[in-house]
C-alpha positions in Angstrom: -21.9 -9.1 2.8 -20.1 -6.1 1.4 -21.7 -4.1 -1.5 -20.4 -5.3 -4.8 -22.6 -3.4 -7.1 -19.7 -1.1 -8.0 -18.3 -3.9 -10.1 -21.0 -3.1 -12.7 -19.5 0.4 -13.2 -18.1 1.1 -16.7 -14.5 1.3 -15.3 -14.4 -2.5 -15.2 -14.2 -5.4 -17.7 -15.4 -8.9 -17.1 -12.0 -10.0 -16.0 -12.1 -7.6 -13.1 -15.4 -9.0 -11.9 -14.0 -12.5 -12.2 -11.0 -11.4 -10.2 -13.1 -9.9 -7.4 -15.0 -13.2 -7.2 -11.9 -15.4 -7.0 -10.1 -13.3 -4.4 -13.2 -13.0 -2.2 -13.7 -16.8 -2.3 -10.0 -17.3 -1.6 -10.1 -15.0 1.4 -13.2 -16.6 2.8 -11.5 -20.0 2.7 -7.9 -19.1 3.6 -7.9 -16.1 6.0 -8.5 -16.1 9.7 -10.7 -13.3 11.0 -8.3 -12.0 13.6 -4.9 -10.6 14.3 -1.8 -12.8 14.0 0.2 -13.5 17.1 3.5 -13.4 15.1 3.0 -10.9 12.2 6.4 -11.6 10.6 5.8 -15.3 10.4 2.2 -14.7 9.3 3.4 -12.4 6.6 5.9 -14.9 5.2 3.1 -17.5 5.1 0.7 -15.1 3.4 3.2 -14.1 0.7 3.7 -17.8 -0.1 0.0 -18.5 -0.1 -0.9 -15.5 -2.3 1.9 -16.5 -4.7 0.7 -20.1 -4.9 -2.9 -18.9 -5.6 -1.5 -16.8 -8.5 -2.6 -13.4 -7.1 0.9 -11.9 -6.8 1.3 -12.0 -10.6 -1.0 -9.0 -10.5 1.5 -7.0 -8.6 4.5 -7.2 -11.0 5.1 -6.4 -14.6 4.8 -9.3 -17.1 7.7 -7.8 -19.0 5.7 -6.0 -21.7 3.2 -3.9 -19.7 2.7 -2.2 -16.4 0.6 -3.8 -13.7 -3.1 -3.2 -14.2 -4.1 -0.7 -11.5 -7.8 -1.7 -11.5 -6.8 -5.3 -10.7 -4.4 -4.1 -8.0 -7.2 -1.9 -6.5 -9.8 -4.7 -6.5 -7.3 -7.1 -4.9 -6.3 -4.7 -2.2 -9.9 -3.6 -1.4 -11.0 -7.3 -1.2 -8.0 -8.4 0.9 -8.3 -5.4 3.2 -11.9 -6.1 3.8 -11.0 -9.6 5.0 -7.7 -8.9 6.8 -5.2 -6.0 7.0 -2.1 -8.2 7.0 -3.2 -10.1 3.9 -3.5 -6.7 2.1 -0.1 -5.7 3.5 1.6 -8.8 2.2 0.1 -8.4 -1.3 0.8 -4.7 -1.5 4.4 -4.8 -0.5 5.2 -7.4 -3.2 4.0 -4.8 -5.7 5.6 -1.7 -4.1 8.8 -3.4 -3.2 9.4 -4.6 -6.7 7.7 -1.8 -8.5 10.8 0.1 -9.5 12.1 -3.1 -11.1 8.7 -3.6 -12.9 8.8 0.0 -14.2 12.5 0.7 -14.8 14.5 -2.5 -14.4 16.7 -4.0 -17.0 15.6 -7.3 -18.7 18.1 -9.1 -16.5 16.9 -7.5 -13.3 13.3 -8.4 -14.2 14.3 -12.0 -14.9 16.2 -12.3 -11.7 13.6 -11.0 -9.3 10.0 -10.6 -10.7 9.2 -14.3 -11.2 10.3 -15.0 -7.6 8.2 -12.1 -6.3 5.2 -13.3 -8.3 5.6 -16.9 -7.0 5.9 -15.7 -3.4 9.4 -17.1 -3.3 11.1 -13.8 -2.6 9.8 -11.0 -0.3 10.2 -7.5 -1.6 10.8 -4.2 0.2 10.9 -0.5 -0.7 13.6 1.3 1.3 13.3 5.1 0.9 12.4 6.7 4.3 15.2 7.7 6.6 15.4 8.9 10.2 15.8 12.6 9.2 13.6 12.5 6.0 10.1 11.1 5.7 7.9 13.0 3.2 11.0 15.0 2.2 12.3 12.3 0.0 14.5 14.6 -2.1 16.8 15.2 0.9 17.8 11.6 1.6 21.2 11.3 3.3 22.3 7.7 2.5 25.3 7.7 0.2 26.4 5.3 -2.5 30.0 5.7 -3.7 31.4 4.1 -6.8 34.3 1.8 -6.0 35.7 0.0 -9.0 32.9 -2.1 -10.4 30.8 -1.8 -7.3 28.7 0.7 -5.4 29.2 1.0 -1.6 26.1 2.1 0.4 26.4 3.8 3.8 23.5 5.1 6.0 20.2 4.1 7.6 16.6 3.5 6.5 13.7 3.5 8.9 10.0 2.5 8.9 10.7 0.0 6.2 7.9 -2.4 5.7 9.0 -6.1 5.4 12.1 -5.0 7.2 13.8 -8.1 8.6 11.9 -10.6 6.5 12.5 -9.2 3.0 14.8 -11.0 0.5 15.8 -7.8 -1.2 15.4 -4.0 -0.6 15.0 -1.5 -3.4 17.2 1.1 -1.8 17.5 4.8 -2.6 20.8 6.6 -2.0 22.7 9.7 -3.0 25.2 9.1 -5.7 26.2 12.6 -6.8 27.2 15.9 -5.5 24.0 17.6 -6.5 21.6 18.5 -3.7 18.0 17.4 -3.7 16.3 15.1 -6.1 18.9 15.1 -8.8 21.5 13.3 -6.8 19.6 10.1 -6.0 19.8 6.7 -7.5 18.1 3.3 -6.9 19.7 0.0 -6.2 18.6 -3.6 -5.7 20.2 -4.7 -2.4 19.9 -8.4 -1.4 19.0 -8.9 2.2 22.0 -11.2 2.8 24.5 -8.5 1.6 27.5 -8.0 4.0 27.0 -5.0 6.2 23.2 -4.9 5.9 21.4 -5.5 9.2 18.3 -4.8 11.1 19.1 -2.1 13.7 15.6 -2.2 15.3 12.2 -3.9 14.9 9.6 -1.2 15.1 6.2 -2.0 16.8 3.2 0.0 15.6 -0.5 0.0 16.4 -1.4 -2.3 13.5 1.2 -5.0 13.8 3.3 -5.9 10.7 7.0 -6.4 9.9 8.6 -3.0 10.2 12.3 -2.1 10.8 15.1 0.3 10.9 17.9 -0.9 8.7 21.7 -0.1 8.9 23.9 -0.1 5.8 27.5 -0.4 6.8 29.6 -0.2 3.7 27.2 -2.5 1.8 28.6 -3.3 -1.6 26.5 -4.2 -4.7 27.6 -4.5 -8.3 27.0 -1.8 -10.8 24.4 -4.0 -12.4 22.3 -3.6 -9.2 21.5 0.0 -10.1 18.0 0.5 -11.4 18.0 3.0 -14.3 20.8 5.6 -14.6 22.6 7.5 -11.9 20.5 10.4 -10.7 17.2 8.9 -11.8 16.4 7.6 -8.3 13.9 10.3 -7.3 11.9 10.0 -10.5 11.9 6.2 -10.2 10.8 6.4 -6.6 8.0 8.9 -7.3 6.6 7.1 -10.3 6.6 3.8 -8.3 4.7 5.5 -5.5 2.3 7.1 -7.9 1.5 3.7 -9.6 0.5 2.2 -6.2 -1.0 5.4 -4.6 -4.5 4.6 -5.8 -4.3 1.2 -4.3 -3.6 2.6 -0.8 -7.0 4.3 -1.2 -8.5 0.9 -2.3 -7.2 -0.7 0.9 -8.8 2.1 2.9 -12.0 1.5 1.1 -11.8 -2.2 2.0 -11.5 -1.3 5.7 -14.4 1.2 5.4 -16.7 -1.3 3.7 -15.9 -3.8 6.5 -16.6 -1.2 9.2 -19.9 -0.3 7.5 -20.9 -4.0 7.4 -20.0 -4.4 11.1 -22.0 -1.3 12.0 -25.1 -2.4 10.1 -24.9 -5.9 11.7 -24.4 -4.5 15.2 -27.2 -2.0 14.8 -29.6 -4.7 13.6 -28.8 -7.0 16.5 -28.5 -4.4 19.4 -31.7 -4.0 21.4 -32.7 -0.5 22.1 -36.0 0.0 23.9 -38.7 -1.9 22.1 -36.7 -2.1 18.9 -33.1 -2.2 17.8 -30.3 0.4 17.4 -31.1 0.4 13.6 -34.5 1.8 14.3 -33.1 4.9 15.8 -33.1 8.0 13.6 -29.6 9.1 14.7 -28.3 5.7 13.8 -29.9 5.9 10.3 -28.4 9.3 9.8 -25.0 8.0 10.7 -25.2 4.9 8.5 -26.3 7.2 5.6 -23.3 9.3 6.0 -21.0 6.3 6.2 -22.4 4.7 3.0 -22.1 8.0 1.1 -18.4 8.3 2.1 -17.8 4.7 1.0 -19.3 5.2 -2.4 -17.6 8.6 -3.0 -14.2 6.9 -2.2 -15.0 4.0 -4.6 -15.8 6.5 -7.4 -12.6 8.4 -7.0 -10.5 5.2 -6.6 -11.8 3.4 -9.7 -11.8 6.6 -11.8 -8.1 7.1 -11.0 -7.3 3.4 -11.6 -9.1 3.5 -15.0 -7.1 6.7 -15.9 -3.8 5.0 -15.1 -4.7 1.9 -17.1 -6.4 3.3 -20.2 -7.0 7.0 -19.8 -3.9 8.2 -21.5 -3.5 11.3 -19.5 -1.6 12.8 -16.5 -3.2 11.1 -13.6 -1.3 12.5 -10.6 -4.2 14.7 -9.4 -6.7 11.9 -9.7 -4.5 9.5 -7.8 -3.8 12.0 -5.1 -7.5 12.8 -4.7 -8.4 9.1 -4.5 -5.7 8.4 -1.9 -6.6 11.5 0.1 -10.4 11.1 0.2 -10.4 7.3 0.7 -8.0 7.3 3.6 -9.6 10.3 5.3 -13.1 9.0 4.7 -12.3 5.5 5.9 -11.0 7.1 9.2 -14.4 8.8 9.6 -16.4 5.7 8.7 -14.5 3.5 11.1 -14.7 6.0 13.9 -18.5 6.2 13.4 -18.6 2.4 13.5 -16.7 2.4 16.8 -19.1 5.0 18.2 -22.1 3.0 17.2 -20.6 -0.1 19.0 -20.2 1.9 22.2 -17.9 0.2 24.7 -17.6 -2.9 22.5 -16.0 -0.6 19.9 -12.9 -0.1 21.9 -12.6 -3.6 23.1 -9.7 -5.8 21.9 -10.9 -8.6 19.7 -13.9 -6.7 18.3 -13.4 -6.1 14.6 -14.0 -2.3 14.5 -11.4 -1.8 17.2 -8.9 -3.6 15.0 -10.0 -1.5 12.0 -9.5 1.7 14.0 -5.9 0.8 14.4 -5.4 -0.5 10.9 -6.6 2.6 9.1 -4.5 5.2 10.8 -1.2 4.6 9.1 -2.7 4.8 5.6 -3.2 8.6 6.0 0.6 8.8 6.5 2.5 6.3 4.3 3.1 6.5 0.5 2.4 10.3 0.8 0.7 11.8 3.8 -2.7 13.5 3.4 -0.9 16.9 3.6 1.3 15.9 0.7 -1.7 14.8 -1.4 -3.3 18.2 -0.9 -0.2 19.9 -2.1 -0.1 17.7 -5.3 -3.7 18.5 -6.0 -3.4 22.2 -5.4 -0.2 22.5 -7.5 -1.9 20.8 -10.4 -4.9 23.1 -10.1 -2.6 26.2 -10.0 -0.5 25.0 -12.9 -3.6 24.6 -15.0 -4.7 28.2 -14.0 -1.2 29.4 -15.1 -0.3 30.4 -11.6 
């Protein structure tokens, strides 16, 4: 049983504790403890089930306010502890529609957010390109104004929900200016003429991922989110809203790894006792537990700041994402080591977790990018 004492911390309200209870109970009843043979089909099913359960409402704006980051973080931590694909399905509904929640017109919100919340439409966030990953300011996809429409030409890659999404929030260059100032954001329905899946990408932790090709894809002017040239800001603020929740997912993986390690150490015979009696094992478990709690403190501090803190929270969000993902990698690696040969055997949970955690140190801002954000903020405060 994962530690839940953190829910008594002052960052939370009673509604957050109730949410943690309800999601945990839902996961225990509805999720299989193993990897899906068909991740795309499993993801479709999970989105529908999460929508039917009412949990996807957490991931979108209700029209008057931003999503509650503490609720998002609790949901992701809990889902990730039970199953990586469930966390993925939930998270992408939020990230994929996040630009609409934060910057969409009333009509755009009415058209898409209720469907996303109900699990009737699968969302995707299409920013990364073959020649630009973390360097989002230098995207090459173009969008040209033709009459009342915009015509998009280019490619996107490593797009989560690629091939199963009902719409893609797509970032493209609309002006002559170089860098961030020339980008805009569009809602592109998946059935648009000229939009196709060029390649399904297989990764170590299976989930729907694709390279997309936009061949003169036309969308109406009303499909633009915000104003021309605001795309970079829209994309970065969307990522910043959900950055803390990536750390929360990593925390869920780490908690599960710690639970698995404790259980294994208590069951594994070693001499006249168990592995848990060994001093080296105790030292390792102590380090793992400390890393988990440190991550939780950073995550829920940052989530609280985004919800009610009323201050610039980029540094706190970056610290939370950086520490939690890097620490989870260490915790899971230690759990694998404690399991010995079983730790690298397919079908054993810690082996699955070892593959699940790796991408979180890369996507939505790699660890190196988070370190730059933190350092720039420190230097700015020092007047340097």
